[in-house]
VOLODREN-663227 format. One line per field, with one value per residue (C-alpha): x, z, y; residue in one letter; residue number from 1. Coordinates in steps of 0.1 Angstrom, whole numbers, padded with zeros to 4 digits. Example, Ala and Ser with C-alpha at 12.3 -4.5 7.8 and 13.67 -1.06 7.14 Angstrom:
<nodes>
x c(0123,0137)
z c(0078,0071)
y c(-0045,-0011)
r c(A,S)
k c(1,2)
</nodes>
This chain:
<nodes>
x c(0000,0011,0018,-0011,-0010,0028,0032,0046,0071,0081,0087,0108,0130,0135,0144,0170,0183,0188,0206,0232,0256,0261,0264,0256,0221,0205,0169,0153,0124,0100,0068,0053,0059,0041,0038,0056,0091,0108,0082,0087,0124,0120,0096,0121,0153,0143,0138,0175,0181,0170,0200,0233,0253,0237,0235,0269,0286,0286,0259,0264,0235,0250,0226,0241,0248,0226,0241,0219,0227,0200,0197,0184,0160,0185,0183,0219,0226,0255,0284,0287,0261,0248,0282,0299,0271,0277,0314,0312,0296,0323,0358,0376,0391,0358,0361,0392,0390,0382,0410,0384,0357,0381,0395,0360,0350,0379,0374,0336,0341,0366,0346,0312,0325,0344,0313,0278,0260,0226,0233,0203,0203,0171,0153,0176,0155,0176,0209,0240,0260,0291,0272,0258,0293,0304,0273,0278,0313,0298,0271,0296,0313,0282,0285,0317,0305,0283,0261,0225,0222,0187,0181,0147,0133,0101,0095,0070,0078,0083,0108,0129,0127,0150,0185,0181,0214,0200,0193,0228,0227,0193,0205,0235,0212,0187,0215,0226,0215,0216,0189,0152,0126,0100,0072,0048,0013,-0014,-0037,-0069,-0103,-0102,-0068,-0080,-0110,-0086,-0065,-0095,-0110,-0147,-0167,-0142,-0147,-0161,-0133,-0144,-0144,-0110,-0097,-0109,-0094,-0060,-0056,-0047,-0016,-0006,0007,-0025,-0047,-0028,-0031,-0068,-0071,-0052,-0074,-0108,-0127,-0106,-0115,-0079,-0055,-0028,-0001,-0012,-0016,0019,0034,0018,0027,0063,0065,0060,0091,0112,0084,0079,0047,0037,0042,0022,-0007,-0006,-0007,-0037,-0053,-0049,-0062,-0093,-0102,-0120,-0106,-0076,-0069,-0067,-0039,-0063,-0070,-0034,-0027,-0059,-0047,-0012,0004,0035,0058,0086,0060,0046,0081,0088,0055,0059,0092,0071,0056,0022,0011,0009,0004,-0014,-0038,-0065,-0042,-0026,-0040,-0029,-0016,-0038,-0071,-0060,-0030,-0054,-0076,-0046,-0035,-0071,-0076,-0048,-0060,-0075,-0112,-0107,-0081,-0103,-0131,-0107,-0092,-0126,-0134,-0102,-0111,-0147,-0135,-0109,-0135,-0159,-0129,-0125,-0163,-0166,-0200,-0193,-0220,-0214,-0179,-0190,-0216,-0190,-0168,-0197,-0208,-0173,-0169,-0202,-0214,-0252,-0260,-0237,-0247,-0283,-0275,-0252,-0270,-0302,-0283,-0264,-0298,-0312,-0282,-0284,-0321,-0315,-0286,-0304,-0286,-0316,-0298,-0274,-0304,-0319,-0286,-0283,-0319,-0317,-0287,-0306,-0337,-0316,-0304,-0340,-0364,-0400,-0429,-0411,-0422,-0386,-0386,-0420,-0406,-0375,-0395,-0417,-0386,-0371,-0402,-0403,-0367,-0371,-0399,-0377,-0351,-0378,-0375,-0413,-0415,-0391,-0410,-0443,-0428,-0414,-0447,-0467,-0443,-0446,-0484,-0485,-0465,-0486,-0518,-0505,-0495,-0529,-0513,-0538,-0513,-0488,-0516,-0526,-0490,-0484,-0516,-0508,-0473,-0487,-0512,-0483,-0464,-0495,-0501,-0466,-0470,-0500,-0525,-0551,-0577,-0552,-0539,-0573,-0582,-0550,-0557,-0592,-0579,-0554,-0582,-0604,-0577,-0589,-0555,-0546,-0547,-0512,-0515,-0551,-0542,-0514,-0539,-0564,-0536,-0529,-0566,-0568,-0538,-0552,-0585,-0566,-0546,-0578,-0589,-0617,-0608,-0641,-0634,-0598,-0607,-0633,-0608,-0581,-0603,-0611,-0574,-0567,-0591,-0572,-0539,-0552,-0551,-0514,-0481,-0462,-0477,-0452,-0451,-0489,-0495,-0472,-0487,-0522,-0510,-0494,-0525,-0547,-0523,-0521,-0559,-0562,-0536,-0553,-0585,-0565,-0554,-0520,-0510,-0510,-0477,-0459,-0474,-0463,-0428,-0426,-0438,-0413,-0383,-0394,-0399,-0365,-0349,-0361,-0352,-0388,-0375,-0406,-0429,-0407,-0401,-0437,-0445,-0420,-0433,-0469,-0459,-0438,-0465,-0492,-0470,-0463,-0499,-0511,-0482,-0464,-0433,-0408,-0420,-0418,-0382,-0373,-0389,-0372,-0339,-0343,-0359,-0341,-0307,-0325,-0336,-0300,-0283,-0309,-0308,-0345,-0348,-0386,-0391,-0361,-0378,-0411,-0394,-0371,-0402,-0417,-0386,-0388,-0423,-0411,-0384,-0409,-0432,-0403,-0393,-0360,-0363,-0328,-0330,-0366,-0356,-0326,-0347,-0375,-0349,-0333,-0365,-0375,-0340,-0337,-0369,-0387,-0418,-0449,-0464,-0433,-0432,-0464,-0452,-0417,-0435,-0459,-0431,-0409,-0437,-0444,-0407,-0406,-0439,-0429,-0393,-0397,-0391,-0395,-0433,-0431,-0412,-0435,-0466,-0450,-0444,-0481,-0493,-0473,-0484,-0521,-0519,-0505,-0528,-0559,-0547,-0540,-0574,-0565,-0580,-0549,-0529,-0556,-0563,-0526,-0523,-0555,-0541,-0509,-0531,-0550,-0517,-0506,-0538,-0532,-0497,-0503,-0540,-0544,-0570,-0564,-0595,-0589,-0601,-0636,-0638,-0627,-0661,-0665,-0631,-0637,-0671,-0656,-0627,-0649,-0667,-0635,-0613,-0578,-0583,-0589,-0554,-0556,-0591,-0581,-0551,-0574,-0602,-0579,-0563,-0597,-0608,-0577,-0585,-0622,-0638,-0672,-0668,-0669,-0676,-0656,-0637,-0606,-0577,-0577,-0553,-0573,-0605,-0590,-0582,-0615,-0632,-0611,-0589,-0557,-0535,-0544,-0539,-0504,-0495,-0508,-0488,-0457,-0461,-0463,-0430,-0445,-0431,-0444,-0480,-0477,-0465,-0490,-0519,-0507,-0506,-0543,-0551,-0574,-0549,-0524,-0497,-0502,-0502,-0471,-0452,-0462,-0450,-0417,-0414,-0425,-0397,-0372,-0381,-0366,-0400,-0397,-0429,-0450,-0437,-0443,-0479,-0485,-0470,-0494,-0523,-0515,-0512,-0546,-0559,-0544,-0515,-0484,-0460,-0444,-0409,-0384,-0382,-0353,-0338,-0327,-0327,-0351,-0350,-0352,-0323,-0306,-0279,-0295,-0279,-0278,-0293,-0259,-0253,-0287,-0279,-0246,-0263,-0289,-0263,-0243,-0274,-0277,-0242,-0224,-0187,-0170,-0161,-0197,-0210,-0186,-0198,-0234,-0230,-0205,-0178,-0143,-0137,-0117,-0146,-0170,-0148,-0149,-0188,-0190,-0168,-0189,-0221,-0208,-0196,-0230,-0249,-0226,-0218,-0184,-0189,-0209,-0225,-0241,-0258,-0270,-0284,-0302,-0313,-0350,-0350,-0332,-0357,-0331,-0350)
z c(0000,-0006,0019,0031,0046,0042,0014,0035,0052,0019,0004,0035,0032,-0005,0000,0027,0004,-0024,-0002,0013,-0015,-0005,0032,0053,0068,0098,0101,0132,0123,0150,0154,0175,0167,0135,0123,0091,0097,0078,0050,0045,0042,0017,-0004,-0005,-0008,-0028,-0019,-0017,0014,0036,0026,0037,0017,-0015,-0008,0006,-0028,-0048,-0074,-0111,-0115,-0091,-0062,-0027,-0011,0018,0050,0078,0114,0135,0172,0189,0219,0242,0279,0278,0245,0224,0226,0193,0178,0149,0143,0139,0117,0093,0093,0088,0054,0044,0054,0070,0095,0114,0121,0142,0179,0188,0201,0219,0210,0195,0170,0160,0156,0133,0112,0110,0100,0073,0058,0059,0044,0015,-0008,-0008,0019,0035,0070,0088,0125,0131,0164,0182,0214,0219,0212,0234,0249,0228,0195,0207,0212,0177,0162,0182,0168,0133,0140,0149,0116,0094,0075,0058,0048,0019,0044,0053,0088,0096,0132,0136,0170,0190,0209,0237,0273,0280,0251,0257,0293,0316,0316,0283,0264,0232,0249,0245,0207,0204,0222,0198,0168,0182,0183,0148,0121,0096,0113,0105,0125,0109,0131,0118,0130,0133,0102,0101,0096,0060,0054,0073,0049,0019,0033,0039,0005,-0005,0011,0040,0077,0092,0090,0122,0143,0129,0137,0172,0176,0161,0170,0134,0137,0101,0108,0127,0100,0072,0089,0094,0057,0048,0071,0071,0083,0114,0145,0157,0129,0140,0128,0152,0181,0175,0173,0206,0224,0212,0231,0263,0259,0290,0314,0343,0352,0378,0353,0327,0351,0358,0321,0318,0347,0328,0297,0316,0321,0291,0302,0318,0354,0376,0400,0430,0418,0416,0453,0457,0427,0441,0412,0422,0404,0396,0380,0359,0347,0336,0317,0302,0287,0264,0247,0251,0280,0283,0314,0313,0334,0331,0344,0330,0298,0266,0239,0213,0218,0195,0218,0248,0229,0220,0256,0268,0241,0255,0291,0303,0312,0348,0353,0335,0360,0389,0374,0369,0406,0416,0395,0408,0444,0437,0422,0451,0474,0461,0461,0424,0410,0374,0373,0336,0345,0376,0356,0330,0357,0376,0344,0335,0371,0368,0399,0395,0426,0417,0381,0390,0413,0390,0358,0371,0383,0350,0332,0352,0344,0307,0306,0323,0300,0268,0261,0255,0235,0264,0288,0269,0272,0309,0317,0296,0318,0349,0338,0331,0367,0380,0376,0385,0393,0415,0416,0409,0376,0365,0372,0352,0323,0323,0322,0295,0274,0276,0266,0237,0224,0225,0203,0180,0188,0189,0187,0217,0235,0230,0243,0274,0282,0278,0301,0327,0323,0329,0361,0373,0367,0387,0415,0414,0409,0394,0390,0372,0350,0340,0333,0311,0290,0288,0274,0249,0237,0227,0211,0191,0180,0166,0150,0131,0148,0160,0170,0191,0206,0217,0232,0252,0263,0274,0294,0311,0321,0334,0355,0387,0392,0415,0405,0389,0368,0359,0349,0326,0310,0304,0289,0264,0255,0250,0228,0206,0203,0192,0166,0150,0150,0175,0194,0214,0229,0234,0255,0275,0284,0292,0316,0334,0336,0351,0380,0387,0386,0415,0437,0433,0431,0410,0377,0360,0328,0327,0332,0304,0281,0287,0281,0248,0236,0244,0227,0196,0195,0195,0168,0147,0148,0137,0169,0157,0191,0204,0185,0213,0239,0221,0217,0254,0265,0242,0255,0291,0290,0274,0301,0328,0307,0298,0263,0252,0261,0247,0214,0210,0212,0185,0163,0164,0159,0129,0114,0119,0105,0074,0070,0072,0049,0075,0058,0071,0107,0102,0089,0121,0143,0126,0126,0164,0171,0149,0165,0199,0188,0178,0208,0232,0213,0204,0171,0174,0171,0148,0123,0124,0122,0094,0075,0081,0069,0038,0032,0038,0012,-0011,-0009,-0014,-0046,-0031,-0046,-0037,-0001,0002,-0013,0009,0041,0029,0021,0055,0073,0051,0050,0087,0092,0109,0130,0107,0118,0106,0073,0057,0045,0033,0012,-0002,-0010,-0025,-0048,-0059,-0065,-0088,-0105,-0112,-0122,-0142,-0116,-0117,-0118,-0098,-0071,-0071,-0068,-0040,-0020,-0024,-0014,0018,0025,0019,0041,0071,0065,0066,0098,0114,0105,0105,0078,0072,0063,0043,0022,0015,0000,-0020,-0034,-0044,-0062,-0080,-0091,-0103,-0124,-0139,-0149,-0161,-0169,-0146,-0119,-0087,-0071,-0039,-0056,-0058,-0020,-0022,-0015,0017,0030,0021,0038,0070,0070,0064,0096,0117,0119,0105,0072,0048,0032,0028,0014,-0009,-0022,-0030,-0046,-0069,-0081,-0085,-0106,-0128,-0136,-0143,-0114,-0101,-0081,-0044,-0017,0015,0035,0015,0020,0001,-0027,-0034,-0034,-0061,-0082,-0078,-0087,-0119,-0108,-0115,-0121,-0087,-0071,-0087,-0071,-0037,-0039,-0048,-0019,0004,-0010,-0030,-0066,-0080,-0068,-0082,-0116,-0119,-0109,-0135,-0163,-0159,-0163,-0192,-0204,-0228,-0217,-0181,-0189,-0211,-0184,-0158,-0181,-0184,-0146,-0143,-0166,-0144,-0115,-0128,-0129,-0164,-0164,-0149,-0174,-0203,-0191,-0189,-0224,-0238,-0220,-0234,-0269,-0265,-0258,-0291,-0276,-0297,-0291,-0261,-0246,-0255,-0230,-0206,-0179,-0150,-0113,-0090,-0085,-0048,-0049,-0082,-0079,-0059,-0027,0001,0035,0049,0020,0024,0061,0050,0023,0047,0072,0045,0034,0070,0067,0091,0089,0085,0122,0132,0107,0121,0156,0146,0127,0151,0124,0121,0103,0077,0070,0069,0043,0022,0025,0015,-0015,-0026,-0022,-0042,-0069,-0072,-0072,-0098,-0077,-0070,-0036,-0004,-0012,-0042,-0019,0004,-0025,-0040,-0007,-0012,-0048,-0038,-0010,0017,0038)
y c(0000,0036,0063,0084,0119,0120,0144,0172,0149,0134,0168,0178,0147,0152,0188,0179,0152,0177,0202,0178,0184,0221,0213,0183,0181,0164,0152,0138,0116,0108,0088,0060,0024,0016,0052,0045,0059,0031,0031,0068,0065,0036,0058,0087,0068,0038,0002,-0007,0015,-0014,-0036,-0021,-0045,-0034,0004,0009,0011,0043,0045,0050,0075,0101,0093,0092,0059,0048,0035,0022,0014,-0004,-0001,-0033,-0035,-0053,-0051,-0037,-0020,-0034,-0010,0010,-0013,0008,0024,-0010,-0022,0007,0003,-0034,-0028,-0003,-0014,-0043,-0018,-0018,-0055,-0051,-0045,-0009,0013,0033,0057,0083,0057,0047,0084,0091,0060,0067,0103,0095,0066,0083,0115,0100,0100,0116,0095,0092,0079,0064,0056,0037,0031,0054,0050,0019,0035,0031,0060,0052,0055,0088,0102,0091,0108,0139,0141,0138,0163,0191,0186,0180,0212,0202,0167,0155,0137,0136,0121,0108,0098,0080,0072,0069,0101,0091,0099,0062,0058,0090,0099,0119,0105,0087,0082,0098,0132,0146,0139,0154,0185,0188,0184,0210,0236,0229,0253,0224,0203,0197,0178,0156,0142,0116,0121,0094,0091,0110,0092,0103,0086,0055,0054,0056,0027,0005,0012,0009,-0018,-0022,-0019,0013,0039,0057,0025,0015,0049,0046,0011,0020,0056,0062,0040,0032,-0003,-0013,0003,-0015,-0049,-0045,-0035,-0067,-0089,-0071,-0102,-0107,-0087,-0088,-0097,-0122,-0100,-0073,-0098,-0112,-0077,-0067,-0100,-0096,-0063,-0082,-0103,-0100,-0093,-0118,-0135,-0108,-0080,-0099,-0102,-0065,-0058,-0081,-0062,-0029,-0046,-0057,-0020,-0004,0030,0045,0034,0065,0070,0065,0030,0018,0012,-0009,-0030,-0034,-0016,0003,0028,0003,-0020,0008,0018,-0018,-0019,0015,0003,-0020,0011,-0005,0017,0055,0075,0108,0129,0103,0076,0045,0030,0013,0035,0018,0000,-0028,-0035,-0037,-0061,-0082,-0086,-0091,-0117,-0138,-0136,-0170,-0169,-0179,-0152,-0126,-0131,-0127,-0096,-0080,-0087,-0070,-0040,-0039,-0040,-0013,0010,0004,0011,0046,0053,0054,0065,0056,0030,0021,0010,-0007,-0026,-0036,-0052,-0068,-0085,-0097,-0109,-0128,-0110,-0111,-0090,-0062,-0063,-0058,-0029,-0010,-0017,-0001,0029,0032,0030,0059,0080,0071,0081,0114,0123,0113,0081,0058,0032,0026,0027,-0002,-0022,-0016,-0024,-0056,-0066,-0058,-0078,-0108,-0109,-0116,-0145,-0150,-0126,-0101,-0065,-0055,-0075,-0060,-0025,-0031,-0045,-0014,0008,-0013,-0012,0026,0029,0004,0025,0056,0039,0026,-0010,-0014,-0052,-0055,-0028,-0046,-0079,-0062,-0044,-0076,-0095,-0067,-0068,-0106,-0102,-0073,-0092,-0122,-0099,-0081,-0046,-0021,0007,-0016,-0031,0005,0014,-0016,-0011,0026,0018,-0007,0019,0042,0013,0003,0038,0043,0009,0025,0002,0027,0002,-0018,0015,0027,-0007,-0007,0029,0021,-0009,0013,0037,0009,-0008,0008,0024,0053,0089,0091,0060,0068,0104,0091,0067,0095,0117,0089,0086,0124,0124,0096,0114,0146,0126,0114,0151,0145,0176,0177,0143,0151,0182,0163,0135,0161,0179,0147,0139,0173,0165,0133,0153,0174,0143,0136,0154,0129,0141,0164,0142,0138,0175,0184,0157,0171,0207,0196,0179,0209,0233,0210,0207,0245,0248,0222,0243,0274,0291,0301,0316,0280,0276,0295,0272,0241,0255,0264,0230,0212,0232,0229,0192,0186,0208,0184,0152,0144,0135,0116,0145,0173,0157,0148,0185,0193,0165,0177,0213,0206,0184,0210,0238,0219,0207,0243,0255,0276,0264,0290,0284,0246,0249,0268,0242,0213,0230,0232,0198,0173,0181,0175,0141,0133,0147,0131,0098,0096,0077,0072,0110,0116,0093,0112,0146,0135,0124,0158,0175,0153,0167,0202,0199,0183,0212,0236,0217,0204,0169,0157,0166,0153,0120,0118,0122,0099,0072,0076,0068,0039,0024,0028,0007,0035,0031,0024,0057,0076,0056,0069,0103,0090,0063,0089,0113,0085,0075,0111,0118,0088,0098,0133,0125,0093,0067,0029,0023,-0009,0008,0038,0016,-0004,0028,0038,0003,0005,0040,0031,0000,0020,0049,0027,0009,0043,0056,0093,0116,0136,0105,0088,0119,0123,0089,0094,0126,0108,0082,0110,0126,0092,0089,0124,0114,0078,0076,0047,0052,0032,0016,0034,0066,0052,0057,0093,0108,0088,0098,0135,0135,0120,0144,0174,0167,0173,0204,0208,0190,0219,0217,0179,0180,0208,0188,0158,0178,0197,0165,0148,0178,0175,0139,0147,0129,0141,0173,0169,0195,0202,0227,0237,0262,0295,0285,0254,0274,0297,0267,0250,0283,0284,0313,0293,0324,0338,0303,0302,0335,0323,0291,0310,0333,0302,0289,0260,0263,0231,0237,0273,0261,0234,0257,0282,0256,0251,0288,0298,0325,0309,0334,0325,0288,0289,0310,0284,0256,0273,0275,0239,0228,0245,0222,0190,0171,0157,0135,0163,0188,0164,0158,0196,0202,0176,0191,0226,0211,0195,0231,0242,0261,0252,0280,0263,0266,0239,0211,0214,0192,0213,0210,0227,0264,0260,0235,0243,0217,0190,0201,0175,0182,0191,0215,0230,0237,0253,0274,0287,0298,0314,0333,0345,0360,0337,0333,0299,0299,0307,0281,0255,0262,0259,0226,0211,0207,0221,0255,0236,0213,0243,0260,0228,0228,0265,0259,0229,0249,0279,0255,0237,0270,0284,0314,0331,0345,0343,0377,0361,0336,0363,0384,0353,0338,0344,0333,0301,0294,0296,0322)
r c(M,G,L,F,E,R,A,L,E,T,E,T,L,R,R,E,L,G,G,M,H,E,A,G,R,I,V,T,L,T,G,E,A,G,S,G,K,T,S,L,L,A,A,V,L,G,A,D,D,R,D,P,S,R,S,A,A,P,T,D,D,G,R,P,R,V,L,R,G,L,C,D,P,L,G,T,P,R,P,L,G,P,I,R,E,I,L,A,G,L,D,D,R,A,R,R,D,S,E,G,A,R,A,I,E,T,D,F,L,D,L,V,G,E,A,P,T,V,L,I,I,E,D,A,Q,W,I,D,A,G,S,V,E,V,L,R,F,L,T,R,R,I,D,R,L,P,V,L,L,I,V,S,Y,R,D,T,D,T,D,I,G,L,G,H,P,L,L,P,L,L,G,E,I,A,R,S,E,H,S,T,H,V,A,L,Q,P,L,S,V,E,A,V,S,A,V,L,G,P,G,G,P,D,P,A,R,V,H,D,L,T,G,G,N,P,F,F,V,T,E,I,A,R,H,P,D,E,E,L,P,R,T,I,R,D,A,V,I,A,S,T,A,G,L,D,A,A,D,I,E,V,L,Q,L,V,A,A,A,P,D,A,L,G,D,R,L,L,P,G,L,G,I,D,V,P,T,L,R,R,L,E,S,T,S,L,L,V,R,N,R,R,G,V,A,F,R,H,E,L,A,R,L,A,I,A,D,G,T,P,A,A,S,E,R,R,L,H,R,L,L,L,D,A,F,E,G,I,G,S,T,D,H,A,V,L,T,H,H,A,V,A,A,E,D,S,E,R,T,L,R,Y,A,R,L,A,A,E,E,A,T,L,T,G,S,H,T,E,A,V,A,F,L,S,L,A,V,D,Q,L,D,G,D,S,V,A,R,A,E,L,L,A,L,L,S,A,E,Q,Y,M,V,S,R,L,A,D,A,R,M,S,A,R,E,A,L,A,I,R,E,R,L,G,D,P,D,G,I,A,E,A,H,D,R,Q,A,I,I,E,Y,Y,S,A,R,R,R,D,A,E,E,E,A,D,L,A,A,Q,A,G,A,G,A,A,A,A,A,S,A,Q,A,T,R,A,Y,L,A,Y,R,R,Q,D,V,G,T,A,R,T,I,A,A,A,A,R,E,L,L,D,E,T,I,E,T,D,A,A,R,R,R,I,A,I,T,E,A,A,A,D,L,L,E,G,S,V,P,S,R,A,R,L,L,M,Q,A,A,A,A,I,Q,V,S,L,D,E,V,G,T,T,A,Y,S,N,L,S,A,L,D,I,E,H,R,R,L,T,E,A,E,A,V,L,A,E,S,I,P,V,T,I,A,R,D,I,P,I,C,N,Q,W,Q,T,G,M,R,A,R,L,H,F,L,R,G,R,W,T,A,S,G,E,D,A,A,A,V,I,D,G,H,G,A,P,L,A,L,I,W,P,H,V,L,S,A,L,L,G,L,R,R,V,G,D,P,S,T,T,D,R,H,L,E,L,A,W,M,H,A,R,E,L,G,E,P,L,M,Q,L,A,V,L,S,A,Y,A,E,R,A,W,L,T,G,D,R,H,P,A,L,D,Q,A,A,D,F,V,A,K,A,D,A,T,P,G,N,A,W,A,I,G,D,L,L,V,W,L,D,R,I,G,M,Q,P,L,R,G,Q,V,A,P,P,H,R,L,E,L,D,G,R,H,G,D,A,A,E,A,W,L,A,L,G,A,P,F,D,S,A,L,A,G,V,H,D,R,S,P,D,V,A,V,D,A,L,S,R,L,Q,Q,L,D,V,E,R,S,A,T,R,A,R,A,M,L,R,E,R,G,I,H,S,L,P,A,P,V,R,R,T,T,R,S,N,P,A,G,L,T,N,R,Q,L,D,V,A,R,L,V,A,Q,G,L,T,N,G,E,L,A,E,R,L,Y,I,S,P,K,T,A,D,H,H,V,S,A,V,L,G,K,L,G,M,S,S,R,R,D,V,V,R,S,A,R,E,L,G,L,V)
k c(1,2,3,4,5,6,7,8,9,10,11,12,13,14,15,16,17,18,19,20,21,22,23,24,25,26,27,28,29,30,31,32,33,34,35,36,37,38,39,40,41,42,43,44,45,46,47,48,49,50,51,52,53,54,55,56,57,58,59,60,61,62,63,64,65,66,67,68,69,70,71,72,73,74,75,76,77,78,79,80,81,82,83,84,85,86,87,88,89,90,91,92,93,94,95,96,97,98,99,100,101,102,103,104,105,106,107,108,109,110,111,112,113,114,115,116,117,118,119,120,121,122,123,124,125,126,127,128,129,130,131,132,133,134,135,136,137,138,139,140,141,142,143,144,145,146,147,148,149,150,151,152,153,154,155,156,157,158,159,160,161,162,163,164,165,166,167,168,169,170,171,172,173,174,175,176,177,178,179,180,181,182,183,184,185,186,187,188,189,190,191,192,193,194,195,196,197,198,199,200,201,202,203,204,205,206,207,208,209,210,211,212,213,214,215,216,217,218,219,220,221,222,223,224,225,226,227,228,229,230,231,232,233,234,235,236,237,238,239,240,241,242,243,244,245,246,247,248,249,250,251,252,253,254,255,256,257,258,259,260,261,262,263,264,265,266,267,268,269,270,271,272,273,274,275,276,277,278,279,280,281,282,283,284,285,286,287,288,289,290,291,292,293,294,295,296,297,298,299,300,301,302,303,304,305,306,307,308,309,310,311,312,313,314,315,316,317,318,319,320,321,322,323,324,325,326,327,328,329,330,331,332,333,334,335,336,337,338,339,340,341,342,343,344,345,346,347,348,349,350,351,352,353,354,355,356,357,358,359,360,361,362,363,364,365,366,367,368,369,370,371,372,373,374,375,376,377,378,379,380,381,382,383,384,385,386,387,388,389,390,391,392,393,394,395,396,397,398,399,400,401,402,403,404,405,406,407,408,409,410,411,412,413,414,415,416,417,418,419,420,421,422,423,424,425,426,427,428,429,430,431,432,433,434,435,436,437,438,439,440,441,442,443,444,445,446,447,448,449,450,451,452,453,454,455,456,457,458,459,460,461,462,463,464,465,466,467,468,469,470,471,472,473,474,475,476,477,478,479,480,481,482,483,484,485,486,487,488,489,490,491,492,493,494,495,496,497,498,499,500,501,502,503,504,505,506,507,508,509,510,511,512,513,514,515,516,517,518,519,520,521,522,523,524,525,526,527,528,529,530,531,532,533,534,535,536,537,538,539,540,541,542,543,544,545,546,547,548,549,550,551,552,553,554,555,556,557,558,559,560,561,562,563,564,565,566,567,568,569,570,571,572,573,574,575,576,577,578,579,580,581,582,583,584,585,586,587,588,589,590,591,592,593,594,595,596,597,598,599,600,601,602,603,604,605,606,607,608,609,610,611,612,613,614,615,616,617,618,619,620,621,622,623,624,625,626,627,628,629,630,631,632,633,634,635,636,637,638,639,640,641,642,643,644,645,646,647,648,649,650,651,652,653,654,655,656,657,658,659,660,661,662,663,664,665,666,667,668,669,670,671,672,673,674,675,676,677,678,679,680,681,682,683,684,685,686,687,688,689,690,691,692,693,694,695,696,697,698,699,700,701,702,703,704,705,706,707,708,709,710,711,712,713,714,715,716,717,718,719,720,721,722,723,724,725,726,727,728,729,730,731,732,733,734,735,736,737,738,739,740,741,742,743,744,745,746,747,748,749,750,751,752,753,754,755,756,757,758,759,760,761,762,763,764,765,766,767,768,769,770,771,772,773,774,775,776,777,778,779,780,781,782,783,784,785,786,787,788,789,790,791,792,793,794,795,796,797,798,799,800,801,802,803,804,805,806,807,808,809,810,811,812,813,814,815,816,817,818,819,820,821,822,823,824,825,826,827,828,829,830,831,832,833,834,835,836,837,838,839,840,841,842,843,844,845,846,847,848,849,850,851,852,853,854,855,856,857,858,859,860,861,862,863,864,865,866,867)
</nodes>
């Protein structure tokens, strides 16, 4: 494999090589073991530099000869080892007994300086004092010799500490004006990715394991199917040669710890300073502010892999006792050692505490893991097991493991029923109601919610059950029932103080119901409830508020407001590890992008939810959008139809007008584009009548009625939004302007195409053709020709005006921030990336937009749909 991220170092060495003929030069080359020092020298000097017997002779092409002296890792260094090795390849005089250092120095200087020479002293961390003196002698006279002296060594504190024999030479070199230092750094994640190649292991994980060490990375690339390549294991084990059994066990003890062992732990583990010094000499360990740890995770794994199972349990018990001895409250670490020590009692204790911490800090995936461990420590029908199962079900729901959450809730319910615990029974049914709702099973959800309310539980559990029933009523747009149930729940809340979550859930349902009916000031209430709940770690409650607000804003075409909400809420779902809400909100962002005409970004979000096996509730819109993107842009018909089938299946099971109407509208658009009318459209009148009887459906009804009108179906009546009313009344030009004002370019263009005025229709077709919707534009052209309009703009294939170059979601984020006038530093801070990465993103955005400066983006922000 070639060298990666070594261009600057290679250039430096070549420059020094070229300058040695004018005056001698010195290079110190440093890096940890495996950093590629030898490989770099081979790349610069040629392959023959590894063989002194072949490189010692003068070359015919004028290149300098290459001499190499190796320092060996002996307990006591061989006197003048590297010097004698070099001389042995040059002259028989070196084979005679030394007459002392001065004689060797003189011979060495004469022989090395007789021809242009690259002199390499490798692994100088193992050099002897005599060789240092010879090299110091050479260093002082380097300016008069045609010599490039390269001294390579490992530069860690454990390799070159106080009193090391090499230090006098390094001091001499540092004072020389003819010296240069080259330090090899670990590889970046990008370089690791390049080494691994496409289809290889995850670069970020490999980087974490190896610390970017080139040797380790290369070996993993060569053995991608091995968790720990034998070559790495052998190299690590070889580093322990010379350690006695007691030191090996201490090394295994450190390997048993997943993190650094702090200094406070060492006395309790019987690890003293002399032992640490012996172990540090292996270069496997490093000591820093955090304590003692392995320099590379792979080295730790290699030592741990060789630890016998019986010893491993004992070592973990020692570590667990030591952590308890210093009063550690790191419950995740305590759990780790308790599990490895096979200590069930302490595993249960610490896993439950670790789960509580994980939940509070927004680490729900880890909470699931800890709670699963805790549950496994208990058998039978104990209250403790039922409580843990209830907690586990809630956390499994948060990370969108709905099938697992359902199983945990049912197991908890069975225990509660056998114990005769009404509160526990209500809690289990309540949890199952939420799980079934996100599984798009409304009937099952409402049955579970009713069972929870009828369980005869105390005020707190009963109030929570009623809060769920109120929310389900609101979601089916039965706001009257939702308010009635919410009021009853409030009365129950007055009887208990343990009701913060239930109070907030009811307040969110009431605010959302008001907003559904058109009370825009309720937006502020929802935003306040969302932020307040997140502040006190009520993640499920807070993100539910965000999810409902974003959905209502988009449904009612408050697109700018929706964009602001999602820009705030989606990062919360990521930071607080809430996949169940991230899936829903990503689906909503996909719809927002779709309405804005940002096809690439919309498809990216929709695919992320579908490919991530999102909750069925969250899948409906992504399937609808994926189908429409394919329909409008000449997608695969079979794939398009499959998306609509899945969306229709989930929408019918969910039984909510907004979702059902959305799928029917997609089927109607499909009919307009293909001429194929799906049987589901025969039920359109029934669905419209049902939706018209509840509030909040005007936009969804309007979408469907307009599409039904376009395909010539019998006109239906129902509440519709203003732009739809304009279209249905035949005022298509006015409707086009209304849609454009809302930031919906496709809806605007398609409305205009239907206008009676040829000029308006042709202009609208021109705009439609700019939106990269080839099939829709082709259908519109055919429609205008049928009307006798033949002076039409030539067909074009260009990307959307709102997303002119198919910007990805990340690039859209960057473009919006640039449009706000943010600097690269401010942009980097906002997006949690480095300024260098921000600069790359800005350059990419400018290139895709065809703009030369950030000012162009600011000036065109509104036209581009960035504000």
